[in-house]
C-alpha positions in Angstrom: 0.0 -0.1 0.2 1.2 3.4 -0.8 0.4 6.4 1.1 -1.4 7.8 -1.7 -4.3 5.6 -2.2 -4.1 5.7 2.4 -7.3 5.2 4.1 -7.2 8.2 5.8 -6.2 10.7 3.3 -8.9 9.0 1.1 -11.4 10.2 4.7 -10.7 13.3 4.8 -10.6 14.2 0.3 -14.1 15.5 1.3 -14.0 18.3 3.8 -17.4 19.2 4.1 -18.1 16.3 6.3 -17.5 16.0 9.8 -15.8 12.3 10.3 -16.4 10.2 14.1 -13.5 8.6 15.8 -14.1 6.5 18.7 -11.1 5.2 20.2 -11.4 1.3 22.4 -8.9 -0.5 24.5 -7.7 -3.6 22.4 -8.8 -6.7 24.7 -11.1 -4.9 26.7 -12.9 -6.5 28.4 -12.1 -9.7 25.4 -10.9 -10.3 21.9 -13.5 -11.1 20.5 -15.8 -8.4 22.3 -13.8 -5.9 20.7 -14.1 -7.2 17.0 -17.6 -7.1 18.2 -17.6 -3.9 19.3 -15.4 -2.3 16.0 -17.9 -4.2 13.7 -20.7 -2.3 15.8 -18.9 1.1 16.4 -19.0 1.6 11.7 -22.5 0.4 11.9 -23.1 3.6 13.7 -21.5 5.7 12.0 -17.4 5.5 13.0 -15.5 6.7 10.0 -12.0 5.6 11.8 -11.4 3.4 14.6 -8.4 3.8 17.2 -7.8 0.8 18.8 -5.3 1.0 22.2 -2.4 -1.4 22.2 -2.4 -2.1 26.3 0.1 -0.4 28.4 1.2 -1.2 31.9 1.9 2.9 32.2 -0.3 4.9 29.7 1.3 8.5 31.1 -1.4 10.2 29.1 -4.4 8.0 29.9 -6.8 8.9 32.4 -8.3 6.1 35.1 -10.5 5.5 32.8 -8.5 3.6 29.9 -6.1 2.6 32.7 -8.5 0.4 33.8 -8.8 -0.5 30.0 -5.5 -1.2 30.1 -5.9 -2.8 33.1 -8.3 -5.0 32.0 -6.3 -6.3 28.3 -3.5 -7.1 30.3 -4.6 -9.3 31.9 -5.8 -11.0 28.8 -1.8 -11.1 27.9 -2.7 -8.2 24.6 0.5 -7.4 22.4 0.8 -5.7 19.6 0.6 -8.9 17.8 -3.4 -9.4 18.9 -3.9 -5.5 17.5 -2.4 -6.2 14.4 -4.1 -10.2 14.2 -7.6 -8.3 15.4 -6.6 -6.0 12.4 -6.2 -8.3 10.1 -9.5 -10.2 11.0 -11.5 -6.7 10.4 -9.9 -6.4 7.2 -10.8 -10.2 5.9 -14.5 -9.0 7.4 -14.5 -6.6 5.1 -14.5 -3.5 7.1 -13.1 -0.5 5.3 -13.4 1.7 7.5 -10.2 3.8 8.7 -7.7 1.8 11.5 -5.4 3.6 13.9 -3.3 1.9 16.6 -2.9 3.7 19.6 0.8 3.0 21.0 3.3 4.4 23.4 6.8 4.5 22.1 8.0 2.0 24.5 6.7 -1.6 22.8 7.0 -0.3 19.7 10.7 -0.1 20.3 10.5 -3.7 22.0 8.8 -4.9 19.0 11.1 -3.4 16.2 10.5 -0.1 14.5 10.7 -1.4 11.2 9.1 -3.9 11.1 6.5 -3.0 13.4 5.6 0.2 9.8 6.0 -3.3 8.3 3.7 -5.2 9.3 1.1 -2.2 10.0 1.1 -2.1 6.2 0.9 -6.0 5.9 -2.1 -6.3 7.9 -4.1 -3.4 7.0 -3.8 -0.7 9.6 -3.8 2.9 8.4 -1.9 4.8 11.1 -0.7 5.0 14.2 -0.9 7.4 17.2 2.3 7.6 19.6 1.3 9.5 22.3 4.8 10.1 24.5 7.1 10.3 21.0 7.9 14.2 20.6 8.4 15.0 16.7 12.4 15.9 17.9 12.4 12.3 18.0 10.2 10.4 15.7 12.5 10.3 12.3 13.1 6.8 12.6 9.8 6.0 13.2 9.1 8.6 10.5 10.3 7.5 8.1 10.4 3.5 8.5 6.4 4.8 8.0 6.6 6.9 4.5 8.2 4.0 3.6 5.1 1.5 4.1 2.4 4.1 3.1 1.2 4.5 7.2 0.6 7.8 8.6 2.2 8.3 12.3 -0.3 10.8 13.6 1.1 13.6 15.2 -0.6 15.4 18.6 -0.5 19.1 18.9 -1.5 20.6 22.5 -2.2 23.9 24.2 1.2 25.6 23.6 3.1 28.0 22.2 2.2 30.0 18.6 6.0 28.4 17.1 5.3 24.4 18.3 2.1 24.4 16.8 3.5 25.4 13.7 6.0 23.3 13.4 4.2 20.9 14.6 1.3 21.4 12.1 4.0 21.7 9.4 5.4 17.7 9.4 1.8 16.2 10.2 0.8 13.6 8.0 -2.7 11.9 7.8 -4.4 14.3 10.2 -3.6 16.2 13.3 -4.9 15.1 16.9 -5.6 18.3 18.7 -5.5 17.8 22.5 -8.4 19.6 23.6 -7.3 19.7 27.5 -3.6 19.7 29.4 -3.2 16.2 31.6 -4.7 13.4 30.6 -7.9 11.9 28.6 -11.2 11.5 30.9 -14.5 12.6 30.6 -15.3 15.9 31.5 -18.1 17.6 32.0 -17.1 21.0 30.1 -14.6 22.0 27.7 -12.0 25.2 27.9 -14.3 28.2 26.4 -10.5 29.2 24.4 -10.9 25.7 22.7 -12.4 27.5 19.3 -9.2 29.5 19.3 -6.7 26.8 19.6 -8.5 25.0 17.2 -8.7 27.6 14.5 -4.7 28.1 15.5 -4.7 24.4 14.8 -5.9 24.7 11.2 -4.1 27.8 10.5 -0.9 25.9 11.0 -1.2 22.8 8.7 -2.6 21.1 5.6 -4.1 18.0 7.1 -7.3 17.6 8.5 -7.6 17.7 12.0 -9.2 15.6 14.6 -9.9 17.8 18.8 -10.4 15.0 21.2 -9.1 14.5 24.8 -12.4 14.7 27.4 -15.2 15.0 24.5 -17.9 12.9 26.1 -21.5 13.9 25.4 -23.4 14.6 21.6 -23.8 18.0 23.2 -20.2 18.5 23.2 -19.6 16.6 20.1 -21.6 18.9 18.4 -20.3 22.0 19.4 -16.8 20.5 18.1 -18.1 20.5 14.6 -17.4 24.1 13.3 -14.4 23.9 14.0 -12.4 20.5 13.0 -12.7 18.0 10.2 -13.1 15.2 13.3 -14.0 14.5 16.7 -12.3 11.9 18.9 -14.5 10.8 21.5 -12.4 7.4 23.9 -13.1 7.6 27.5 -17.0 7.8 27.5 -17.5 5.1 24.8 -14.5 3.4 27.1 -16.8 3.8 30.4 -19.4 2.0 28.6 -17.7 -0.6 28.1 -16.6 -1.2 31.5 -20.2 -0.8 32.9 -21.2 -3.9 30.2 -18.0 -5.6 30.8 -19.7 -9.1 32.3 -21.8 -8.9 29.6 -19.5 -8.8 27.2 -17.7 -11.6 28.8 -20.6 -13.8 28.2 -21.6 -14.8 25.2 -24.4 -15.3 25.4 -25.7 -11.8 26.5 -22.6 -10.1 24.3 -25.0 -9.4 21.9 -27.3 -7.2 23.4 -24.5 -5.5 25.1 -22.2 -4.6 22.5 -26.4 -3.7 20.8 -26.9 -0.8 23.8 -22.7 0.3 23.4 -23.9 1.3 19.6 -26.4 2.8 20.5 -24.3 5.1 22.8 -22.0 5.4 20.3 -24.6 6.1 17.6 -25.9 8.7 19.3 -22.4 10.7 19.2 -21.8 9.9 15.6 -25.5 11.5 14.6 -24.6 14.6 16.8 -22.1 15.0 14.0 -24.5 15.7 11.0 
């Protein structure tokens, strides 16, 4: 696959349509549940899915996603499980963009060159590595480019020059962090968020998507005029946690997936 046909590039060709991006942790509470939930989310209106690779020390994640990582790590979920999940979703006919979310240490252990080659082989489109600063991402970006994969950069409220530097080197889309600190559902968003998002847009040619703390249809709708995509993580992961026991039980999992699908549908429809 070459960068020219990367699904993320195709997805954002039409900037008039806002894109909905859910985040879930691979293997939370089981790999089979993650597979079913990913399918359901696309049916509910997801355009791109972020698949989190669980990690023991997730610095950017709040308590909700930390607990999801712990549940997944109890299942011994690794990068290879995430890659095989991507392949299974592709084999099922899924065409939605799939982006892995991983801290750098597991990628380093796996091998940077091998990781990006395998992302392409298994059918992923990009990766978010939140603890890899742009000053140190050269080898990863080079390996990604070679395999037609996007390394998605994150930008938080910071100085004008820093926003400009990140915006200029971004590919795929630029992940705008709506608030400083860790992920987690929030009752309200920063009042100056629209100003930050307009500054980011001015810094880059790639589409922008905003995440961290967005958790209700009202917040999704409020963000829509200021960005090309909206990312919701913790609120969805919290719904998964609420239905953990049912998702683990084959006799009840279908009903639990349907309830979570309805929740995601409400979020996605707020962008229409």
